[in-house]
C-alpha positions, 0 to 999 in steps of 0.5 A: 531461489526462484525470484517469484517464490521469494518471501518479501514480507514476513509477519510473525507473532504480531500483537498490538493493543490500544488500552485494553483492546487487543486489536492484533492478536498473534497475526502471522503471514508472509507475502511472496515477491510479485504477488497481490495479497489481500487482507480482508475481514469485518469492520474492526478486524484490525486490517488498517492497524496491521498496515500501520504496523508494517508501514511504521506508523505504529510500533508493535507491542510484540512480534516481528516484521521482516522486509526482504529478510531485514527487521523493520518493526518499530522503525520510523515511517520514512525509514520504512519508505526508504527501504522500499515500502510505500502506501496509500490511505483510505482517506485521500491525503493529497496536499492542497494548493499543489499540482498533481505533479508536485504531489507526486514529486513529494513521493519521489524525494524519498529516493532523492540522492541529494542530502539536506546540505546539498543546496549549500555545497552543490546547487547545480547538483541539486538542480539536476536532481530536481529535474530528474525527479520531475522527469521521472514523476512525469513518466509515472503520470504518463504510465497511469494515463494522467499526464495531462493532469500534471498542472492541475490542482490535485484536490480539485480533481474528481475523487476517482482521479485523486485516487490515481494521483495517490497511486502515482505518488506512491509509485514515484518512490519506486517501491518494491512493496505497495500497501493499499488501504481500501483503494476502492472506498468511495468509488463507483463501479467503473472507477473500481474497475479502473483501480483493479486494472491499475493494480494488475498493471502494478503487479505486472511490473514486479511490484508486490501489493498488499491490499486491505479492501472491503469490495469482495469482487475486487479482492477476488478478481485481483488477488493471488492470496488472501488473509482473513482477520476477525477480531485481530486474529487470522482465521484463514489464509489461502487462494481466493477460492480456498478462502471462499470455501472456508466455512469459518470465513463464510460465517464470520465475514463473507456472510456478514451484513457489512461485507 
């Protein structure tokens, strides 16, 4: 099978509810290796809940989620991350009183080779591991153009730079699939354009991207495929041009006042 056509993520018959509210209602879609796939829909459509189910933050009531052919529905988030799925959040979650580099190193530790007892039985090996992680994380910062900020307090940076630090932390775990929850939220047009460029660069490195986003110009400019949700149901899926031409999408989402 051509690597580019290989299914990396498969979601089937997914349902989730909070109390009596059915927020994910039979959602099914797949995501091929190496593409950018967007999930769009009005507020309350279930987009972030869907990302939380894939990332392991929530356990689905019914349905299946497979990553590279292996079931992951309901496994803890740290195990999902260890399998090669990383994410960012709509609200930045950087650690205060830690530098940019230290924040990024937190993301890299999911790939660390030393276990909990390494410091007891092999401090030299632990030191080598820490130096490797530091070196690798500096390389990620350099690739994203923020190596000069490595020693800065992460939460003191302008909001747009904090977003890039979050990208760096997610990439430090060397993911195969990157989940982005509204990365353009709170950004000005110039910063949004920069984030779009970063996502394109990430895709060019062979990393698959699944993005939830309200900014339609960003979505339509970077996505290979789009899934549209409304009240927890999938109402459309296809290329950006196919979705834009879908009458139900136009009436339910693209024509809505909060789009």
